[in-house]
MIBALO-380826 format. One record per atom (N, C-alpha, C): residue in one letter; residue number from 1; y, z, x; atom name. Coordinates in Angstrom, 3 decimals. Example, Ala and Ser with C-alpha at 12.3 -4.5 7.8 and 13.67 -1.06 7.14 Angstrom:
! residues 2
A,1,-5.690,7.800,13.190,N
A,1,-4.500,7.800,12.300,CA
A,1,-3.300,7.800,13.200,C
S,2,-2.250,7.080,12.850,N
S,2,-1.060,7.140,13.670,CA
S,2,0.030,7.870,12.900,C
This chain:
! residues 120
M,1,127.831,137.108,135.888,N
M,1,128.057,136.437,135.219,CA
M,1,127.031,135.030,134.854,C
T,2,126.542,134.965,136.103,N
T,2,124.884,133.783,135.754,CA
T,2,124.070,134.525,134.954,C
T,3,123.880,135.715,134.786,N
T,3,123.002,135.937,133.753,CA
T,3,123.370,136.247,132.433,C
S,4,124.685,136.273,132.010,N
S,4,125.367,136.303,130.876,CA
S,4,125.059,134.674,130.380,C
A,5,125.189,133.670,131.177,N
A,5,124.791,132.291,130.972,CA
A,5,123.509,132.012,130.695,C
S,6,122.718,132.389,131.569,N
S,6,121.172,132.212,131.058,CA
S,6,120.998,132.737,129.858,C
V,7,121.603,133.521,129.516,N
V,7,121.070,134.416,128.199,CA
V,7,121.720,133.624,126.697,C
V,8,122.815,132.994,127.156,N
V,8,123.406,132.277,126.018,CA
V,8,122.659,131.153,125.965,C
Q,9,121.989,130.271,126.939,N
Q,9,121.331,128.991,127.172,CA
Q,9,119.870,129.347,126.487,C
R,10,119.331,130.550,126.602,N
R,10,118.083,130.856,125.947,CA
R,10,117.684,130.483,124.223,C
P,11,118.591,131.303,123.318,N
P,11,118.470,130.794,122.265,CA
P,11,118.586,129.396,121.775,C
V,12,119.246,128.455,122.496,N
V,12,119.219,127.108,122.015,CA
V,12,118.260,126.390,122.624,C
R,13,117.750,126.798,123.743,N
R,13,116.333,126.464,124.150,CA
R,13,115.058,126.632,122.951,C
R,14,114.919,127.999,122.620,N
R,14,114.116,128.484,121.513,CA
R,14,114.304,127.608,120.427,C
R,15,115.314,127.247,119.676,N
R,15,115.775,126.952,118.302,CA
R,15,115.550,125.111,118.573,C
L,16,115.745,124.409,119.540,N
L,16,115.341,123.067,119.414,CA
L,16,113.807,122.628,118.994,C
P,17,112.892,123.331,119.488,N
P,17,111.636,122.714,118.842,CA
P,17,111.491,123.032,117.500,C
W,18,112.171,123.999,117.004,N
W,18,111.875,124.223,115.365,CA
W,18,112.763,123.168,114.913,C
V,19,113.975,123.085,115.483,N
V,19,114.777,122.030,114.765,CA
V,19,114.087,120.428,114.546,C
L,20,113.486,119.969,115.795,N
L,20,112.739,118.855,115.830,CA
L,20,111.581,118.887,115.028,C
M,21,110.923,120.021,114.932,N
M,21,109.701,120.083,114.113,CA
M,21,109.981,119.836,112.441,C
L,22,110.910,120.571,112.113,N
L,22,111.778,120.456,110.476,CA
L,22,112.404,118.958,110.717,C
L,23,112.826,118.213,111.664,N
L,23,113.127,116.965,111.178,CA
L,23,112.044,115.888,111.173,C
A,24,110.942,116.353,112.242,N
A,24,109.569,115.433,112.088,CA
A,24,108.779,115.655,110.380,C
T,25,108.846,116.738,110.136,N
T,25,108.500,117.256,108.726,CA
T,25,109.525,116.490,107.549,C
V,26,110.654,116.543,107.767,N
V,26,111.281,115.958,106.650,CA
V,26,111.031,114.123,106.538,C
L,27,111.324,113.609,107.758,N
L,27,110.950,112.089,108.094,CA
L,27,109.523,111.922,107.704,C
T,28,108.656,112.762,107.956,N
T,28,107.125,112.249,107.283,CA
T,28,107.015,112.370,106.240,C
L,29,107.758,113.230,105.294,N
L,29,107.726,113.514,103.946,CA
L,29,108.408,112.181,103.310,C
G,30,109.366,111.842,103.731,N
G,30,110.667,111.018,103.428,CA
G,30,109.871,109.316,103.302,C
T,31,109.234,109.361,104.561,N
T,31,108.400,108.108,104.839,CA
T,31,107.193,107.820,103.853,C
V,32,106.624,108.901,103.572,N
V,32,105.259,108.947,102.684,CA
V,32,105.894,108.471,101.289,C
A,33,106.839,109.227,100.692,N
A,33,107.484,108.811,99.805,CA
A,33,108.231,107.579,99.264,C
F,34,108.600,107.130,100.658,N
F,34,109.047,105.542,100.298,CA
F,34,108.040,104.587,100.209,C
I,35,106.919,104.904,101.045,N
I,35,105.987,103.792,101.019,CA
I,35,105.527,103.759,99.750,C
W,36,105.258,105.186,98.851,N
W,36,104.353,104.833,97.600,CA
W,36,105.293,104.788,96.482,C
L,37,106.856,105.459,96.639,N
L,37,107.575,104.905,95.646,CA
L,37,108.345,104.024,95.531,C
V,38,108.775,103.013,96.783,N
V,38,109.277,101.907,96.944,CA
V,38,108.490,100.696,97.361,C
A,39,107.808,100.869,98.594,N
A,39,107.458,99.729,99.094,CA
A,39,105.926,99.185,98.280,C
V,40,105.369,99.987,97.478,N
V,40,104.156,99.681,96.932,CA
V,40,104.546,99.178,95.387,C
P,41,105.400,99.663,94.726,N
P,41,105.934,98.940,93.259,CA
P,41,106.853,97.618,93.710,C
V,42,107.662,97.844,94.966,N
V,42,108.472,96.511,94.706,CA
V,42,107.972,95.647,95.533,C
G,43,107.587,95.706,96.635,N
G,43,106.896,94.999,97.554,CA
G,43,107.825,94.028,98.053,C
P,44,107.500,93.012,98.186,N
P,44,108.253,91.789,98.633,CA
P,44,109.154,91.459,97.874,C
L,45,110.479,91.085,98.473,N
L,45,111.632,90.654,97.145,CA
L,45,111.311,89.155,96.816,C
V,46,110.545,88.237,97.381,N
V,46,110.217,87.091,96.825,CA
V,46,109.049,86.739,97.465,C
C,47,108.232,86.340,96.025,N
C,47,106.910,85.767,96.531,CA
C,47,106.793,84.022,96.290,C
A,48,106.049,83.935,97.393,N
A,48,106.041,82.229,97.388,CA
A,48,105.128,81.733,95.866,C
A,49,105.623,80.433,95.349,N
A,49,105.538,79.866,94.192,CA
A,49,104.282,78.978,94.521,C
V,50,103.083,79.809,94.798,N
V,50,102.019,78.873,95.175,CA
V,50,100.887,79.458,94.513,C
D,51,99.938,78.549,94.150,N
D,51,98.687,79.035,93.342,CA
D,51,97.579,79.012,94.345,C
P,52,96.719,79.964,94.688,N
P,52,96.721,81.287,93.794,CA
P,52,98.073,82.044,95.073,C
P,53,98.626,83.054,94.363,N
P,53,99.729,83.948,95.117,CA
P,53,99.144,84.520,96.425,C
T,54,100.137,84.293,97.203,N
T,54,99.444,85.224,98.425,CA
T,54,99.032,86.883,98.289,C
S,55,98.326,87.445,98.953,N
S,55,97.544,88.619,98.594,CA
S,55,98.814,89.701,98.500,C
N,56,99.900,89.487,99.410,N
N,56,100.871,90.480,99.584,CA
N,56,101.616,90.723,98.276,C
C,57,101.436,89.638,97.473,N
C,57,102.420,89.594,96.244,CA
C,57,101.360,90.851,94.895,C
F,58,100.471,90.992,95.236,N
F,58,99.364,92.035,94.185,CA
F,58,99.831,93.227,94.573,C
L,59,99.739,93.842,93.763,N
L,59,99.900,95.615,93.786,CA
L,59,98.730,96.234,94.482,C
S,60,97.590,95.948,94.086,N
S,60,96.526,95.917,94.491,CA
S,60,96.273,96.235,96.458,C
H,61,96.751,94.863,96.688,N
H,61,96.613,94.724,97.966,CA
H,61,97.914,95.622,98.707,C
R,62,99.100,95.774,98.311,N
R,62,100.173,96.356,98.817,CA
R,62,99.425,98.146,99.030,C
Q,63,98.722,98.296,97.895,N
Q,63,97.933,99.908,97.709,CA
Q,63,97.295,100.256,98.985,C
G,64,96.280,99.014,99.332,N
G,64,95.554,99.441,100.519,CA
G,64,96.467,99.620,101.845,C
S,65,97.376,98.468,101.973,N
S,65,98.110,98.690,103.302,CA
S,65,98.836,100.054,103.146,C
A,66,99.267,100.569,101.872,N
A,66,100.101,101.701,101.834,CA
A,66,99.111,102.841,102.216,C
L,67,97.952,102.876,102.147,N
L,67,97.104,103.769,102.420,CA
L,67,96.890,104.143,104.054,C
V,68,96.919,102.875,104.640,N
V,68,96.795,102.886,105.955,CA
V,68,97.863,103.085,106.619,C
M,69,98.990,102.536,106.158,N
M,69,100.424,103.103,106.784,CA
M,69,100.714,104.805,106.550,C
T,70,100.115,105.090,105.324,N
T,70,100.360,106.704,105.254,CA
T,70,99.510,107.423,106.261,C
V,71,98.343,107.175,106.606,N
V,71,97.354,107.664,107.364,CA
V,71,98.058,107.661,108.852,C
I,72,98.665,106.323,109.332,N
I,72,99.318,106.079,110.660,CA
I,72,100.342,107.475,110.735,C
V,73,101.131,107.435,109.413,N
V,73,102.450,108.288,109.559,CA
V,73,101.888,109.736,109.768,C
I,74,100.842,110.148,109.036,N
I,74,100.694,111.521,109.249,CA
I,74,99.814,111.615,110.283,C
A,75,99.005,110.698,110.891,N
A,75,98.489,110.908,112.417,CA
A,75,99.556,111.171,113.450,C
V,76,100.602,110.339,113.518,N
V,76,101.769,110.284,114.236,CA
V,76,102.633,111.822,114.118,C
Y,77,102.607,112.134,112.992,N
Y,77,103.195,113.453,112.898,CA
Y,77,102.444,114.653,112.971,C
L,78,100.830,114.741,113.103,N
L,78,100.181,115.530,113.522,CA
L,78,100.090,115.618,115.122,C
L,79,100.268,114.500,115.882,N
L,79,99.957,114.075,117.176,CA
L,79,101.302,114.821,117.761,C
A,80,102.111,115.022,117.091,N
A,80,103.494,115.369,117.733,CA
A,80,103.897,116.767,117.346,C
L,81,103.095,117.259,116.481,N
L,81,103.534,118.325,116.173,CA
L,81,102.043,119.423,116.543,C
V,82,101.281,119.405,116.686,N
V,82,100.119,120.244,117.156,CA
V,82,100.660,120.565,118.710,C
P,83,100.968,119.600,119.668,N
P,83,101.238,120.174,121.025,CA
P,83,102.368,120.853,120.965,C
A,84,103.397,120.807,119.771,N
A,84,104.635,121.790,119.864,CA
A,84,104.444,123.132,119.400,C
L,85,103.335,123.227,118.410,N
L,85,103.238,124.448,118.082,CA
L,85,102.496,125.203,118.988,C
L,86,101.688,124.776,119.705,N
L,86,101.011,125.246,121.006,CA
L,86,101.527,125.553,122.014,C
R,87,103.135,125.120,121.678,N
R,87,104.144,125.201,122.935,CA
R,87,103.597,124.394,124.415,C
R,88,102.844,123.429,124.301,N
R,88,102.486,122.744,125.467,CA
R,88,103.615,121.511,125.854,C
A,89,104.037,120.565,124.955,N
A,89,104.757,119.416,125.579,CA
A,89,105.795,119.480,124.579,C
R,90,107.075,119.566,124.816,N
R,90,108.203,119.175,124.055,CA
R,90,108.606,117.605,124.233,C
G,91,108.088,116.972,125.214,N
G,91,108.434,115.679,125.212,CA
G,91,107.729,114.826,124.368,C
V,92,106.412,115.312,123.838,N
V,92,105.676,114.491,122.840,CA
V,92,106.512,114.563,121.590,C
L,93,106.910,115.949,121.224,N
L,93,107.625,116.084,120.084,CA
L,93,108.922,115.269,120.029,C
V,94,109.590,114.806,120.834,N
V,94,110.587,114.273,121.059,CA
V,94,110.092,112.421,120.671,C
V,95,109.324,112.174,121.413,N
V,95,108.853,110.858,121.218,CA
V,95,108.144,110.858,119.427,C
G,96,107.682,111.597,119.234,N
G,96,107.085,112.085,117.682,CA
G,96,108.158,111.393,116.725,C
V,97,109.081,112.468,116.980,N
V,97,110.478,112.299,116.118,CA
V,97,111.130,110.906,116.086,C
V,98,111.167,110.339,117.342,N
V,98,111.706,108.729,117.409,CA
V,98,110.590,108.112,116.660,C
L,99,109.472,107.834,116.720,N
L,99,108.443,107.300,115.831,CA
L,99,108.741,107.593,114.542,C
L,100,108.683,108.793,114.128,N
L,100,108.776,108.872,112.699,CA
L,100,110.265,108.199,112.230,C
A,101,111.523,108.273,113.126,N
A,101,112.429,107.760,112.462,CA
A,101,112.613,106.507,111.886,C
S,102,111.623,105.694,112.929,N
S,102,111.399,104.226,112.923,CA
S,102,110.343,103.829,111.484,C
A,103,109.623,104.853,111.152,N
A,103,108.481,104.383,110.710,CA
A,103,108.765,104.131,109.360,C
P,104,109.744,104.506,108.485,N
P,104,110.203,103.606,107.173,CA
P,104,110.483,102.385,107.442,C
F,105,111.010,102.133,108.433,N
F,105,111.450,100.574,108.629,CA
F,105,110.136,99.831,108.807,C
V,106,109.059,99.835,109.694,N
V,106,107.969,99.804,109.957,CA
V,106,107.080,99.416,108.960,C
S,107,106.873,100.757,108.238,N
S,107,106.120,100.650,106.972,CA
S,107,106.311,99.831,106.039,C
Y,108,107.688,99.778,105.675,N
Y,108,107.979,98.562,104.517,CA
Y,108,107.717,97.193,104.939,C
A,109,107.973,96.821,106.040,N
A,109,107.293,95.545,106.430,CA
A,109,105.872,95.459,106.568,C
V,110,105.241,96.432,106.763,N
V,110,103.720,96.241,106.616,CA
V,110,103.303,96.496,105.358,C
V,111,103.769,97.238,104.478,N
V,111,103.157,97.371,103.220,CA
V,111,103.716,96.099,102.595,C
A,112,104.761,95.718,102.430,N
A,112,105.453,94.630,101.544,CA
A,112,105.105,93.276,102.058,C
W,113,104.948,92.875,103.391,N
W,113,104.576,91.545,103.766,CA
W,113,103.397,91.222,104.520,C
A,114,102.465,92.559,104.859,N
A,114,101.407,91.950,105.480,CA
A,114,100.329,91.515,104.289,C
P,115,99.335,90.775,104.456,N
P,115,98.180,90.583,103.636,CA
P,115,97.422,91.700,102.893,C
G,116,97.065,92.448,103.708,N
G,116,96.539,93.857,102.974,CA
G,116,95.257,93.485,102.623,C
F,117,94.706,94.548,102.026,N
F,117,93.528,94.513,101.252,CA
F,117,93.342,95.291,100.019,C
A,118,92.538,94.761,99.231,N
A,118,92.230,95.797,97.818,CA
A,118,91.599,96.928,98.041,C
M,119,91.841,97.810,97.311,N
M,119,91.096,99.117,97.525,CA
M,119,90.161,98.898,96.257,C
A,120,88.901,99.350,96.189,N
A,120,88.050,99.446,95.468,CA
A,120,88.065,100.420,94.439,C
């Protein structure tokens, strides 16, 4: 009976990294789309009425911040996925999925409200 219980557990263990990898991929693609389709065009909800306006109110400055956040999100994705594909560390994948789940919230705040820089 012990043998059959371990056989039942085995497929679940093998399938878990693939589910986490798929979740990490979806979160990464969703975050990158969210950055470029929502955070860059919309930006902060309200800009201060000062002259000159703050730099986060310029679309070009939000694009620079968006580029940096996109690189960071993709780096977190690769740092989580490569060890999982090499079957090294499952814990790294779990941490990566948690970080990627919080990435849309952090990236919107950084892109919309950070001063950013203009891309040449």
